C-alpha positions, 0 to 999 in steps of 0.5 A: 702376328708378332714379328721382330722387324715390324708391326701388323697394319690394322688401319688399312682400307679393306682393298689393301687387306685383300690385295695380298690374297689376290697377289700372294707373291711379291713378283706378282705385285711388281710395278715398274717405272723409269724416272729421269733424274736431272744430274745438273743439281746433283753434280753441282752439289757434289762438286761443292761438297768436295771443294769443302773436303767432303767426299759426296757421291751421287748414291749418297745424295739419292739415298738421302733424298729417298730417306727424306721422302720416306720421312714424309711417306711412311708407307714406303717402309711397309712390307708384306709377309704371308698375306699380311701387311706390316709397318717396319720398326726400323729403316734400312738400305741395302746396296752392293759394293764392288771389291777392287781387284776381285771383280765381285762385290759384297752387299752392305746393309745400313740403318738410318734414322728417318731424320738423318741429314745428308752428311750423316747418310754420306758418312755411313755409306763411305765408312761401310764402303771403306770397310768392305774394300779393306782386306778384312772387310766382310759383312755379316751376310758374307760370314753366314754365306761362307759357313753355309757353302762349306757343308754339302746340302746345308745351304738348301736345308738352311735357306728352306728353314729360314723361308719357312720361319720368315713366312709363318713365324718370325726370324731372330733379329740377328738374322734380319740384321745380317740379311740384305733382303730384309730391308726398306730399300735395295739400291744398285748403282749400275753407272759404276759398271757403265750400263743403263738402268734396269728393272731389278726383280723384288726378292721373294725371300725377305721383305724388300718392297722397293728396288732402285737401279741407277743407270749410267749418265746420258744426254737427252733433249727436252722441250721447255717453253717450246725450246729444245734443251739438252740435259745430262740425266740419269735414268732410275729404274724402280720396281715397287710392290703395289700391295703396300701403296697404290699408284697415287701414293707412289706418284706423290712419293716420286714427285717429292723425291725428284723435287728434293733432288733438284735442291739437295741443299735442303738435306743438310738439315735434319728433317723437321717433322717425321710422319709416323706410320699410324700402325707403328708403336715406336717413333724410333727404330728398335736399334741402329747398327754402328 
């Protein structure tokens, strides 16, 4: 089946092909894990950047590290729709931005090249946040939602139609572009509201296969060489769609992710080699939203 946002995976192990039929709902295929992230190297790197006049955030570092991980492990950019597995033809990340003075937020969706360095990632995030926090800042999703809620009954009809088209056919790229639910990764920063990490559900609508929740920093005691050491850490709650990759593959991904976060300086250079999904027919994303 043709889709505007991905290519059908046809080189999978038969067990992968069978899994979406056994677990035909995304919430039925969720695996959860909590990962402790050592904040020491992240905070040190952020301070270094700020001294150089670069406003670097923890979220930007985490996203850059995840992007670098995905450049080596392409299954992270797969998704399941209507019992079929697809390789996404672009890489995007959705996240919520709080609006000052209003107490609510809006959802941003940004596109990246898999070889982007941390400075490119950081600039895209900061530009998006600055735009949303301005008076006229309104995302494509905000515009669609505002139009739908004005007409009684239109939301129910429209969402039902979109779900049907998304499942059985394909949505226009303009809708996928506006939808934060059709994304490679959804991440939320709960440290901004001072609460711990959670296991956020994966949306049944859309194609999100990985959801990360950043928790409020805390101190923990670890045993290193039989010596108790206190570290400042951030809990990261992850919910994963197990139909796109098995536990061994996800384990490799998280080990690489944590390894990168211990040395963020390696993200300053573009990825030297991007591993392309064997089922994807283009090495570059179809489009990049400016």
